N, C-alpha and C positions, 0 to 999 in steps of 0.2 A: 616515817618516812617509806621502808620497804612496803606495806601496805599498800600507800597511796601509790606507789610506783608500779606493783602488783596492778592495781583497781585501772591503771590506765593505759598501761600492757594489756589488759585485756579487753578494755573500752577499743584500742586499735586493732587487736584484732579482731574484733566482732564487727567495725566498720569497714574495714579492708574486706572480709568474705563477702558483707552486704552489698559491696560495689562489685563484686566480682562476678556474684551473683545475678543483677543488674544487665550487667553487660555480656553475662553467657544467654539470657533471656531473651535479649532484644534483638539478635538477630536473626534468631528462630523464629520468633513472632514477623517479624518483617517479612522471612521469605516464606512465610506460612500464605501472609496478607498477598503475597505479591502472586505465586502462583493460585490460590484462589482466586483473584481476578483475573488473571489472562485465562485460566478454567474457562470461567465463566464467560471473555469475550470469544473466547474459538467456537465454542457451543452455540449461541445465538447467532450468526452470521448462518452458519451450518445448518441449523433447524430451519432458517429462513429460505435459503437456496431450495433445501429439497422439497418445500410446502407449497402453502397455499398460490403466491406469487405468479410461477409458471402455470402451475394448472389452470387457472383462473383465465392467462392471458390465450392459453390455447382453448380453452371451451366456446370465449368468446368469437375467436376467429372462424372455428369451426362451423359456429351456429351460421355467422354471417354470408360463409359460401353457402351452405346447406339451403339456408332461405329465399339467399340468390339465384341460386342454379332450381331447386324447386319452382318458384316464379315465372321465370324466365321460359324454361320448358309445356308448364301449364299453358301462357300465353302462345306460344307457338302453335301450338297441338290444339287448341282450340280453334285458329283459322279453317280449320277442317269444314267451319261452318260453310265454306264454300264449296264444299261439295255436298252439301246439300241443296245451296242455291242451283246447284246443275241440274238437280233432278227435275224440278219441276214438269214441264210439259216436254222440253227436250229443245233441241235444235227450231226455230222459225226459220219455214220457208222465204228462201230469196228467188227471186225472177227464176234465174242460172240456175236455182236447182228443179225447176217445174216445166214439162214440157206441154202444148200447150195447140189447141187446133180449135179451127173458127169454119162454123155451119154457117148458111142463110135458113132466117125461119120465117115464115109466112101471117106466123099470130100476130096479133095488134099492130097492123100494118107493115110490118116485114120488121125485122131486127134481127142481130148477129150475136148468137151463143156460141161463147169462149167455153170451151173444155182444159182444165188441167189435173193431169197428176204430176206425179214424182218420177224424177229419172230412175233408172235401173239403180237399186242398191242403200237408195236415199229413202228417209223415212224424216217429216219434218211437217210443220202445222202453219197452219194460216193464222195468224194471231190479229190481223187486223182484216178487220170483216169486210171491206169495200176493195176494191182494186182500185189503181190510178190509172183512168183509162183516158188517153188522147188523140185527135185524127191531126196529124202536122205539128209542128213547134208555137204556133200562136196561141194567144190565151182564147180564144173564140173556139179552136178545137177543142179545149179538153170538156169530158162528158160531167156531168154533174152528178151529186149521189142522188137515187129516189129511195132508200131506204128496203126496199123489198127484200125477202128474205133474208138470209144470215144466219149462223151459225159461230159459235167465235167458244175454242179452235176447234178447226178442221185438221182432222187430220191425214194426212196425205202418204202412202206407202202403198207398194205391190198397185192392186188396182183400183184403187180409193182413188175417186176424181171429183173435183169441185166446179160448179158450173155459176157462170155470171152472163148476163143480158145487156146488151149493149146496143141503143136506137138510136143511130146517128143521126136523125132528120125528126123535130118534135113541130116543126111552125109547120102552118095550113099556106103557109104562102109560096110561091116559085124562091123559084134560084137556090142559093146555098153554094160550099165547094165542094169539090168531086176531089176524092180520093180512094187508094190502091192498097192501103195500108193503114194498119190503126197499132200504135203504141200500149203496151200495155206493164203496168209493174206493180207487184203486192204491196207497196210504200210510196209513197210519194218522193222519199230520198234513195230509191232504189239506185245502186250504181251501175246495174245493167239492166234494161229497159229491155224489153223484148218485141220486136217489131214483127205483126204479122201479117201475110199476105191477106186479102181478104179476096172469099169466092167471086164477087164482083166490084164494082167501084162505085162505092160509099157518094151518095150526096149529103152532105154533113152539113146542119146548121140548130144549133143549142142541143147540143146531143147529151144523152144519160145514160146511166147504169147499174145496175142492182147489187146487191152484196152478193159475196160469194156464197154456196149453197150446196148442200149435198143432193136438193131433188129442182129436177131443170125446171118442172111445172114454175118453180117460186120464182124464176128468175127471168123471166117475159116481161121486160122493161115499160110500166105505164106511169104517166103522170097523175100523183094521187093529191 
């Protein structure tokens, strides 16, 4: 009996010792696991915040601004092609840029020679070959171009001059309207035509006019 009791006592002691050991190990394992998980959770967000996401977002915004600014600036400056357009021949002559003189000539049965020059300090170009000429405001007083002479364009500056010839009467019949002035403009739609006093009274019937030319002998008006 004593031997059996001793064995039971030893066995009970062993079970108690095993239970104590399990109890002691359980909390330590749980604590270590929780600590490891907490540490892992803390490390992951920290790496995400300090890394690629902010860097990628900043790069995209910078690229957009740089691209937009570059294309806008280039487009605006490319408009400087306008200054190229200004080079051309320079400004076209308006009627009010010019001074005119009229003389009576005897060739070809008589005609009027008009001489044009630029006013002081002006340089301009006669871009339109034929002047607009009329006697009075009626359609029957408008001079028809005959296509003689002509240089395009003619530069007028300083002492340079251009000539045009006007024949007020090209018919062989008697009659016609009389005028003491002639109206001349460099283009048909010029807002400031010049009205020139003639050296004598002109009898007008189917008038004609030549092109501008720097050679006066090319501006003797003839019907061709």
